[in-house]
KOLGU-4560 file (N, C-alpha, C; in nm, 3 decimals, padded with zeros to 5 digits):
<recs>
<n_xx: 04.652 n_yy: -01.442 n_zz: 14.099 ca_xx: 04.753 ca_yy: -01.436 ca_zz: 14.159 c_xx: 04.838 c_yy: -01.400 c_zz: 14.031 mol: A seq: 1 type: MET>
<n_xx: 04.923 n_yy: -01.256 n_zz: 14.045 ca_xx: 04.985 ca_yy: -01.166 ca_zz: 13.937 c_xx: 05.131 c_yy: -01.246 c_zz: 13.883 mol: A seq: 2 type: ALA>
<n_xx: 05.179 n_yy: -01.320 n_zz: 13.778 ca_xx: 05.275 ca_yy: -01.416 ca_zz: 13.767 c_xx: 05.316 c_yy: -01.499 c_zz: 13.881 mol: A seq: 3 type: GLY>
<n_xx: 05.437 n_yy: -01.507 n_zz: 13.890 ca_xx: 05.485 ca_yy: -01.605 ca_zz: 13.995 c_xx: 05.479 c_yy: -01.536 c_zz: 14.151 mol: A seq: 4 type: ASN>
<n_xx: 05.399 n_yy: -01.424 n_zz: 14.138 ca_xx: 05.479 ca_yy: -01.377 ca_zz: 14.292 c_xx: 05.336 c_yy: -01.340 c_zz: 14.377 mol: A seq: 5 type: THR>
<n_xx: 05.317 n_yy: -01.378 n_zz: 14.512 ca_xx: 05.181 ca_yy: -01.389 ca_zz: 14.578 c_xx: 05.216 c_yy: -01.259 c_zz: 14.666 mol: A seq: 6 type: LEU>
<n_xx: 05.118 n_yy: -01.172 n_zz: 14.639 ca_xx: 05.107 ca_yy: -01.035 ca_zz: 14.731 c_xx: 05.023 c_yy: -01.049 c_zz: 14.830 mol: A seq: 7 type: THR>
<n_xx: 05.042 n_yy: -00.928 n_zz: 14.895 ca_xx: 04.959 ca_yy: -00.909 ca_zz: 14.973 c_xx: 04.821 c_yy: -00.910 c_zz: 14.921 mol: A seq: 8 type: ARG>
<n_xx: 04.803 n_yy: -00.848 n_zz: 14.835 ca_xx: 04.632 ca_yy: -00.815 ca_zz: 14.775 c_xx: 04.592 c_yy: -00.960 c_zz: 14.735 mol: A seq: 9 type: SER>
<n_xx: 04.658 n_yy: -01.076 n_zz: 14.682 ca_xx: 04.648 ca_yy: -01.210 ca_zz: 14.685 c_xx: 04.646 c_yy: -01.244 c_zz: 14.823 mol: A seq: 10 type: ASP>
<n_xx: 04.717 n_yy: -01.210 n_zz: 14.907 ca_xx: 04.646 ca_yy: -01.291 ca_zz: 15.021 c_xx: 04.497 c_yy: -01.219 c_zz: 15.064 mol: A seq: 11 type: LEU>
<n_xx: 04.505 n_yy: -01.095 n_zz: 15.077 ca_xx: 04.323 ca_yy: -01.038 ca_zz: 15.113 c_xx: 04.238 c_yy: -01.114 c_zz: 15.031 mol: A seq: 12 type: SER>
<n_xx: 04.266 n_yy: -01.111 n_zz: 14.907 ca_xx: 04.177 ca_yy: -01.146 ca_zz: 14.803 c_xx: 04.122 c_yy: -01.262 c_zz: 14.845 mol: A seq: 13 type: GLU>
<n_xx: 04.205 n_yy: -01.428 n_zz: 14.906 ca_xx: 04.243 ca_yy: -01.509 ca_zz: 14.887 c_xx: 04.137 c_yy: -01.501 c_zz: 15.041 mol: A seq: 14 type: ALA>
<n_xx: 04.163 n_yy: -01.464 n_zz: 15.174 ca_xx: 04.075 ca_yy: -01.414 ca_zz: 15.322 c_xx: 03.946 c_yy: -01.404 c_zz: 15.227 mol: A seq: 15 type: VAL>
<n_xx: 03.908 n_yy: -01.286 n_zz: 15.146 ca_xx: 03.750 ca_yy: -01.234 ca_zz: 15.131 c_xx: 03.694 c_yy: -01.341 c_zz: 15.058 mol: A seq: 16 type: TYR>
<n_xx: 03.759 n_yy: -01.455 n_zz: 14.955 ca_xx: 03.685 ca_yy: -01.539 ca_zz: 14.885 c_xx: 03.672 c_yy: -01.655 c_zz: 15.000 mol: A seq: 17 type: ARG>
<n_xx: 03.759 n_yy: -01.716 n_zz: 15.066 ca_xx: 03.765 ca_yy: -01.812 ca_zz: 15.182 c_xx: 03.669 c_yy: -01.788 c_zz: 15.290 mol: A seq: 18 type: GLU>
<n_xx: 03.677 n_yy: -01.668 n_zz: 15.349 ca_xx: 03.644 ca_yy: -01.662 ca_zz: 15.489 c_xx: 03.484 c_yy: -01.557 c_zz: 15.463 mol: A seq: 19 type: ILE>
<n_xx: 03.515 n_yy: -01.479 n_zz: 15.346 ca_xx: 03.375 ca_yy: -01.402 ca_zz: 15.331 c_xx: 03.360 c_yy: -01.263 c_zz: 15.414 mol: A seq: 20 type: GLY>
<n_xx: 03.462 n_yy: -01.246 n_zz: 15.489 ca_xx: 03.477 ca_yy: -01.077 ca_zz: 15.531 c_xx: 03.468 c_yy: -01.008 c_zz: 15.397 mol: A seq: 21 type: LEU>
<n_xx: 03.435 n_yy: -00.824 n_zz: 15.429 ca_xx: 03.440 ca_yy: -00.796 ca_zz: 15.347 c_xx: 03.629 c_yy: -00.765 c_zz: 15.309 mol: A seq: 22 type: SER>
<n_xx: 03.630 n_yy: -00.657 n_zz: 15.202 ca_xx: 03.774 ca_yy: -00.700 ca_zz: 15.124 c_xx: 03.852 c_yy: -00.603 c_zz: 15.212 mol: A seq: 23 type: ARG>
<n_xx: 03.804 n_yy: -00.476 n_zz: 15.269 ca_xx: 03.881 ca_yy: -00.370 ca_zz: 15.397 c_xx: 03.926 c_yy: -00.473 c_zz: 15.473 mol: A seq: 24 type: ASN>
<n_xx: 03.836 n_yy: -00.593 n_zz: 15.568 ca_xx: 03.834 ca_yy: -00.648 ca_zz: 15.637 c_xx: 03.923 c_yy: -00.742 c_zz: 15.657 mol: A seq: 25 type: GLU>
<n_xx: 03.953 n_yy: -00.823 n_zz: 15.517 ca_xx: 04.054 ca_yy: -00.901 ca_zz: 15.451 c_xx: 04.198 c_yy: -00.821 c_zz: 15.457 mol: A seq: 26 type: SER>
<n_xx: 04.169 n_yy: -00.717 n_zz: 15.430 ca_xx: 04.285 ca_yy: -00.678 ca_zz: 15.394 c_xx: 04.327 c_yy: -00.601 c_zz: 15.525 mol: A seq: 27 type: ALA>
<n_xx: 04.286 n_yy: -00.579 n_zz: 15.634 ca_xx: 04.298 ca_yy: -00.536 ca_zz: 15.769 c_xx: 04.393 c_yy: -00.640 c_zz: 15.823 mol: A seq: 28 type: GLU>
<n_xx: 04.277 n_yy: -00.770 n_zz: 15.785 ca_xx: 04.325 ca_yy: -00.925 ca_zz: 15.878 c_xx: 04.518 c_yy: -00.931 c_zz: 15.847 mol: A seq: 29 type: MET>
<n_xx: 04.503 n_yy: -00.891 n_zz: 15.709 ca_xx: 04.645 ca_yy: -00.955 ca_zz: 15.625 c_xx: 04.738 c_yy: -00.890 c_zz: 15.706 mol: A seq: 30 type: VAL>
<n_xx: 04.695 n_yy: -00.760 n_zz: 15.702 ca_xx: 04.821 ca_yy: -00.603 ca_zz: 15.770 c_xx: 04.864 c_yy: -00.687 c_zz: 15.967 mol: A seq: 31 type: GLU>
<n_xx: 04.740 n_yy: -00.658 n_zz: 15.986 ca_xx: 04.738 ca_yy: -00.682 ca_zz: 16.113 c_xx: 04.841 c_yy: -00.812 c_zz: 16.126 mol: A seq: 32 type: SER>
<n_xx: 04.809 n_yy: -00.950 n_zz: 16.076 ca_xx: 04.934 ca_yy: -01.070 ca_zz: 16.090 c_xx: 05.047 c_yy: -01.080 c_zz: 16.048 mol: A seq: 33 type: ILE>
<n_xx: 05.077 n_yy: -00.968 n_zz: 15.911 ca_xx: 05.204 ca_yy: -00.946 ca_zz: 15.893 c_xx: 05.265 c_yy: -00.868 c_zz: 15.996 mol: A seq: 34 type: LEU>
<n_xx: 05.188 n_yy: -00.760 n_zz: 16.076 ca_xx: 05.272 ca_yy: -00.681 ca_zz: 16.181 c_xx: 05.292 c_yy: -00.795 c_zz: 16.262 mol: A seq: 35 type: GLY>
<n_xx: 05.183 n_yy: -00.843 n_zz: 16.342 ca_xx: 05.258 ca_yy: -00.941 ca_zz: 16.453 c_xx: 05.356 c_yy: -01.034 c_zz: 16.418 mol: A seq: 36 type: GLN>
<n_xx: 05.358 n_yy: -01.069 n_zz: 16.263 ca_xx: 05.522 ca_yy: -01.157 ca_zz: 16.316 c_xx: 05.608 c_yy: -01.046 c_zz: 16.267 mol: A seq: 37 type: ILE>
<n_xx: 05.596 n_yy: -00.967 n_zz: 16.202 ca_xx: 05.731 ca_yy: -00.861 ca_zz: 16.217 c_xx: 05.749 c_yy: -00.823 c_zz: 16.334 mol: A seq: 38 type: SER>
<n_xx: 05.672 n_yy: -00.784 n_zz: 16.426 ca_xx: 05.710 ca_yy: -00.715 ca_zz: 16.569 c_xx: 05.770 c_yy: -00.787 c_zz: 16.653 mol: A seq: 39 type: SER>
<n_xx: 05.705 n_yy: -00.942 n_zz: 16.632 ca_xx: 05.785 ca_yy: -01.028 ca_zz: 16.722 c_xx: 05.930 c_yy: -01.064 c_zz: 16.604 mol: A seq: 40 type: ALA>
<n_xx: 05.972 n_yy: -01.076 n_zz: 16.522 ca_xx: 06.071 ca_yy: -01.095 ca_zz: 16.468 c_xx: 06.201 c_yy: -00.970 c_zz: 16.538 mol: A seq: 41 type: LEU>
<n_xx: 06.123 n_yy: -00.870 n_zz: 16.514 ca_xx: 06.232 ca_yy: -00.745 ca_zz: 16.566 c_xx: 06.254 c_yy: -00.737 c_zz: 16.682 mol: A seq: 42 type: VAL>
<n_xx: 06.171 n_yy: -00.772 n_zz: 16.777 ca_xx: 06.194 ca_yy: -00.831 ca_zz: 16.901 c_xx: 06.288 c_yy: -00.956 c_zz: 16.927 mol: A seq: 43 type: ARG>
<n_xx: 06.333 n_yy: -01.031 n_zz: 16.825 ca_xx: 06.458 ca_yy: -01.105 ca_zz: 16.851 c_xx: 06.329 c_yy: -01.268 c_zz: 16.871 mol: A seq: 44 type: GLY>
<n_xx: 06.209 n_yy: -01.267 n_zz: 16.882 ca_xx: 06.158 ca_yy: -01.369 ca_zz: 16.891 c_xx: 06.107 c_yy: -01.464 c_zz: 16.812 mol: A seq: 45 type: GLU>
<n_xx: 06.073 n_yy: -01.620 n_zz: 16.794 ca_xx: 06.068 ca_yy: -01.690 ca_zz: 16.708 c_xx: 05.906 c_yy: -01.678 c_zz: 16.658 mol: A seq: 46 type: HIS>
<n_xx: 05.891 n_yy: -01.702 n_zz: 16.501 ca_xx: 05.775 ca_yy: -01.693 ca_zz: 16.461 c_xx: 05.757 c_yy: -01.876 c_zz: 16.447 mol: A seq: 47 type: VAL>
<n_xx: 05.686 n_yy: -01.912 n_zz: 16.454 ca_xx: 05.659 ca_yy: -02.084 ca_zz: 16.433 c_xx: 05.541 c_yy: -02.082 c_zz: 16.421 mol: A seq: 48 type: LYS>
<n_xx: 05.493 n_yy: -02.091 n_zz: 16.243 ca_xx: 05.369 ca_yy: -02.162 ca_zz: 16.216 c_xx: 05.343 c_yy: -02.280 c_zz: 16.164 mol: A seq: 49 type: ILE>
<n_xx: 05.264 n_yy: -02.368 n_zz: 16.252 ca_xx: 05.279 ca_yy: -02.527 ca_zz: 16.223 c_xx: 05.227 c_yy: -02.524 c_zz: 16.058 mol: A seq: 50 type: SER>
<n_xx: 05.302 n_yy: -02.642 n_zz: 16.039 ca_xx: 05.276 ca_yy: -02.700 ca_zz: 15.912 c_xx: 05.329 c_yy: -02.612 c_zz: 15.813 mol: A seq: 51 type: SER>
<n_xx: 05.390 n_yy: -02.501 n_zz: 15.858 ca_xx: 05.493 ca_yy: -02.420 ca_zz: 15.710 c_xx: 05.635 c_yy: -02.438 c_zz: 15.753 mol: A seq: 52 type: PHE>
<n_xx: 05.646 n_yy: -02.357 n_zz: 15.846 ca_xx: 05.805 ca_yy: -02.301 ca_zz: 15.934 c_xx: 05.795 c_yy: -02.251 c_zz: 16.018 mol: A seq: 53 type: GLY>
<n_xx: 05.924 n_yy: -02.207 n_zz: 16.042 ca_xx: 05.955 ca_yy: -02.134 ca_zz: 16.165 c_xx: 06.058 c_yy: -02.043 c_zz: 16.081 mol: A seq: 54 type: THR>
<n_xx: 06.036 n_yy: -01.882 n_zz: 16.170 ca_xx: 06.143 ca_yy: -01.752 ca_zz: 16.117 c_xx: 06.208 c_yy: -01.693 c_zz: 16.228 mol: A seq: 55 type: PHE>
<n_xx: 06.367 n_yy: -01.702 n_zz: 16.207 ca_xx: 06.401 ca_yy: -01.649 ca_zz: 16.296 c_xx: 06.476 c_yy: -01.511 c_zz: 16.290 mol: A seq: 56 type: THR>
<n_xx: 06.550 n_yy: -01.468 n_zz: 16.365 ca_xx: 06.669 ca_yy: -01.372 ca_zz: 16.342 c_xx: 06.798 c_yy: -01.452 c_zz: 16.409 mol: A seq: 57 type: VAL>
<n_xx: 06.865 n_yy: -01.406 n_zz: 16.332 ca_xx: 07.028 ca_yy: -01.480 ca_zz: 16.361 c_xx: 07.081 c_yy: -01.379 c_zz: 16.339 mol: A seq: 58 type: ARG>
<n_xx: 07.212 n_yy: -01.373 n_zz: 16.482 ca_xx: 07.302 ca_yy: -01.283 ca_zz: 16.444 c_xx: 07.403 c_yy: -01.278 c_zz: 16.390 mol: A seq: 59 type: GLU>
<n_xx: 07.458 n_yy: -01.204 n_zz: 16.313 ca_xx: 07.597 ca_yy: -01.226 ca_zz: 16.231 c_xx: 07.700 c_yy: -01.182 c_zz: 16.294 mol: A seq: 60 type: LYS>
<n_xx: 07.778 n_yy: -01.205 n_zz: 16.332 ca_xx: 07.912 ca_yy: -01.140 ca_zz: 16.366 c_xx: 08.012 c_yy: -01.059 c_zz: 16.296 mol: A seq: 61 type: GLY>
<n_xx: 08.096 n_yy: -00.941 n_zz: 16.294 ca_xx: 08.152 ca_yy: -00.904 ca_zz: 16.171 c_xx: 08.301 c_yy: -01.010 c_zz: 16.150 mol: A seq: 62 type: ALA>
<n_xx: 08.289 n_yy: -00.966 n_zz: 16.031 ca_xx: 08.435 ca_yy: -01.023 ca_zz: 15.942 c_xx: 08.466 c_yy: -00.954 c_zz: 15.845 mol: A seq: 63 type: ARG>
<n_xx: 08.553 n_yy: -01.021 n_zz: 15.790 ca_xx: 08.664 ca_yy: -00.957 ca_zz: 15.632 c_xx: 08.604 c_yy: -01.054 c_zz: 15.532 mol: A seq: 64 type: MET>
<n_xx: 08.536 n_yy: -00.933 n_zz: 15.466 ca_xx: 08.510 ca_yy: -01.031 ca_zz: 15.307 c_xx: 08.593 c_yy: -00.955 c_zz: 15.197 mol: A seq: 65 type: GLY>
<n_xx: 08.577 n_yy: -01.003 n_zz: 15.101 ca_xx: 08.639 ca_yy: -01.006 ca_zz: 14.958 c_xx: 08.542 c_yy: -00.919 c_zz: 14.855 mol: A seq: 66 type: ARG>
<n_xx: 08.605 n_yy: -00.838 n_zz: 14.834 ca_xx: 08.549 ca_yy: -00.739 ca_zz: 14.675 c_xx: 08.593 c_yy: -00.859 c_zz: 14.609 mol: A seq: 67 type: ASN>
<n_xx: 08.459 n_yy: -00.908 n_zz: 14.525 ca_xx: 08.497 ca_yy: -00.994 ca_zz: 14.444 c_xx: 08.578 c_yy: -00.957 c_zz: 14.285 mol: A seq: 68 type: PRO>
<n_xx: 08.544 n_yy: -00.820 n_zz: 14.238 ca_xx: 08.615 ca_yy: -00.751 ca_zz: 14.162 c_xx: 08.746 c_yy: -00.707 c_zz: 14.174 mol: A seq: 69 type: LYS>
<n_xx: 08.760 n_yy: -00.672 n_zz: 14.244 ca_xx: 08.930 ca_yy: -00.602 ca_zz: 14.274 c_xx: 09.020 c_yy: -00.679 c_zz: 14.379 mol: A seq: 70 type: THR>
<n_xx: 08.942 n_yy: -00.770 n_zz: 14.473 ca_xx: 09.008 ca_yy: -00.876 ca_zz: 14.532 c_xx: 09.055 c_yy: -00.800 c_zz: 14.691 mol: A seq: 71 type: GLY>
<n_xx: 08.970 n_yy: -00.671 n_zz: 14.685 ca_xx: 09.020 ca_yy: -00.595 ca_zz: 14.798 c_xx: 08.980 c_yy: -00.637 c_zz: 14.940 mol: A seq: 72 type: GLU>
<n_xx: 09.025 n_yy: -00.679 n_zz: 15.046 ca_xx: 08.963 ca_yy: -00.715 ca_zz: 15.161 c_xx: 08.850 c_yy: -00.559 c_zz: 15.247 mol: A seq: 73 type: GLU>
<n_xx: 08.756 n_yy: -00.627 n_zz: 15.267 ca_xx: 08.662 ca_yy: -00.537 ca_zz: 15.307 c_xx: 08.602 c_yy: -00.530 c_zz: 15.418 mol: A seq: 74 type: VAL>
<n_xx: 08.585 n_yy: -00.470 n_zz: 15.508 ca_xx: 08.507 ca_yy: -00.545 ca_zz: 15.665 c_xx: 08.377 c_yy: -00.520 c_zz: 15.645 mol: A seq: 75 type: PRO>
<n_xx: 08.321 n_yy: -00.662 n_zz: 15.698 ca_xx: 08.160 ca_yy: -00.669 ca_zz: 15.690 c_xx: 08.089 c_yy: -00.642 c_zz: 15.806 mol: A seq: 76 type: ILE>
<n_xx: 08.065 n_yy: -00.556 n_zz: 15.889 ca_xx: 08.001 ca_yy: -00.521 ca_zz: 15.975 c_xx: 07.898 c_yy: -00.587 c_zz: 16.064 mol: A seq: 77 type: GLU>
<n_xx: 07.837 n_yy: -00.588 n_zz: 16.161 ca_xx: 07.790 ca_yy: -00.729 ca_zz: 16.239 c_xx: 07.620 c_yy: -00.702 c_zz: 16.185 mol: A seq: 78 type: PRO>
<n_xx: 07.549 n_yy: -00.795 n_zz: 16.165 ca_xx: 07.387 ca_yy: -00.782 ca_zz: 16.164 c_xx: 07.325 c_yy: -00.897 c_zz: 16.193 mol: A seq: 79 type: ARG>
<n_xx: 07.232 n_yy: -00.874 n_zz: 16.138 ca_xx: 07.060 ca_yy: -00.937 ca_zz: 16.219 c_xx: 07.041 c_yy: -01.004 c_zz: 16.076 mol: A seq: 80 type: ARG>
<n_xx: 07.002 n_yy: -01.103 n_zz: 16.048 ca_xx: 06.969 ca_yy: -01.146 ca_zz: 15.970 c_xx: 06.843 c_yy: -01.266 c_zz: 15.956 mol: A seq: 81 type: VAL>
<n_xx: 06.744 n_yy: -01.258 n_zz: 15.901 ca_xx: 06.652 ca_yy: -01.336 ca_zz: 15.881 c_xx: 06.631 c_yy: -01.474 c_zz: 15.829 mol: A seq: 82 type: LEU>
<n_xx: 06.614 n_yy: -01.576 n_zz: 15.923 ca_xx: 06.607 ca_yy: -01.730 ca_zz: 15.882 c_xx: 06.478 c_yy: -01.764 c_zz: 15.885 mol: A seq: 83 type: VAL>
<n_xx: 06.463 n_yy: -01.865 n_zz: 15.747 ca_xx: 06.343 ca_yy: -01.915 ca_zz: 15.753 c_xx: 06.378 c_yy: -02.105 c_zz: 15.747 mol: A seq: 84 type: PHE>
<n_xx: 06.291 n_yy: -02.169 n_zz: 15.802 ca_xx: 06.323 ca_yy: -02.296 ca_zz: 15.816 c_xx: 06.192 c_yy: -02.350 c_zz: 15.803 mol: A seq: 85 type: ARG>
<n_xx: 06.167 n_yy: -02.423 n_zz: 15.703 ca_xx: 06.040 ca_yy: -02.496 ca_zz: 15.654 c_xx: 06.010 c_yy: -02.634 c_zz: 15.733 mol: A seq: 86 type: PRO>
<n_xx: 05.905 n_yy: -02.624 n_zz: 15.764 ca_xx: 05.869 ca_yy: -02.763 ca_zz: 15.835 c_xx: 05.878 c_yy: -02.867 c_zz: 15.740 mol: A seq: 87 type: SER>
<n_xx: 05.910 n_yy: -02.990 n_zz: 15.811 ca_xx: 05.893 ca_yy: -03.106 ca_zz: 15.701 c_xx: 05.769 c_yy: -03.145 c_zz: 15.588 mol: A seq: 88 type: HIS>
<n_xx: 05.659 n_yy: -03.105 n_zz: 15.644 ca_xx: 05.527 ca_yy: -03.106 ca_zz: 15.604 c_xx: 05.565 c_yy: -03.005 c_zz: 15.467 mol: A seq: 89 type: ILE>
<n_xx: 05.582 n_yy: -02.888 n_zz: 15.483 ca_xx: 05.613 ca_yy: -02.825 ca_zz: 15.390 c_xx: 05.725 c_yy: -02.878 c_zz: 15.256 mol: A seq: 90 type: MET>
<n_xx: 05.818 n_yy: -02.910 n_zz: 15.314 ca_xx: 05.935 ca_yy: -02.972 ca_zz: 15.276 c_xx: 05.861 c_yy: -03.064 c_zz: 15.185 mol: A seq: 91 type: LYS>
<n_xx: 05.770 n_yy: -03.149 n_zz: 15.218 ca_xx: 05.734 ca_yy: -03.275 ca_zz: 15.138 c_xx: 05.647 c_yy: -03.205 c_zz: 15.041 mol: A seq: 92 type: GLU>
<n_xx: 05.549 n_yy: -03.093 n_zz: 15.091 ca_xx: 05.464 ca_yy: -03.019 ca_zz: 14.959 c_xx: 05.549 c_yy: -03.008 c_zz: 14.832 mol: A seq: 93 type: ARG>
<n_xx: 05.624 n_yy: -02.878 n_zz: 14.878 ca_xx: 05.724 ca_yy: -02.840 ca_zz: 14.779 c_xx: 05.773 c_yy: -02.958 c_zz: 14.684 mol: A seq: 94 type: VAL>
<n_xx: 05.813 n_yy: -03.063 n_zz: 14.786 ca_xx: 05.874 ca_yy: -03.162 ca_zz: 14.683 c_xx: 05.808 c_yy: -03.286 c_zz: 14.646 mol: A seq: 95 type: ASN>
<n_xx: 05.637 n_yy: -03.246 n_zz: 14.616 ca_xx: 05.562 ca_yy: -03.287 ca_zz: 14.538 c_xx: 05.489 c_yy: -03.417 c_zz: 14.623 mol: A seq: 96 type: GLY>
<n_xx: 05.508 n_yy: -03.411 n_zz: 14.741 ca_xx: 05.491 ca_yy: -03.563 ca_zz: 14.815 c_xx: 05.307 c_yy: -03.507 c_zz: 14.874 mol: A seq: 97 type: GLY>
<n_xx: 05.237 n_yy: -03.556 n_zz: 14.937 ca_xx: 05.089 ca_yy: -03.557 ca_zz: 14.956 c_xx: 05.059 c_yy: -03.493 c_zz: 15.113 mol: A seq: 98 type: THR>
<n_xx: 05.163 n_yy: -03.443 n_zz: 15.188 ca_xx: 05.141 ca_yy: -03.371 ca_zz: 15.292 c_xx: 05.046 c_yy: -03.280 c_zz: 15.311 mol: A seq: 99 type: ALA>
</recs>
């Protein structure tokens, strides 16, 4: 893993080492999984990965915001935002538990 960032190529390499598929097959598998997740989220579906967490898309309404430099009020358009909620098992792992 390069630095402190896990990349697609790192995931592909892990699949290659752990499962034994070719590097090309491993890369295709990772791309396919990420594509399925992305497509489901675009359709507004929840994506739940057991022992990891849940991805959802939330609708945020229009509101008034404020430019912090000038103090001027600025309208913020409605938008969709991606939300990740980790499972309790993932929370324990991140916090040094043994789950």
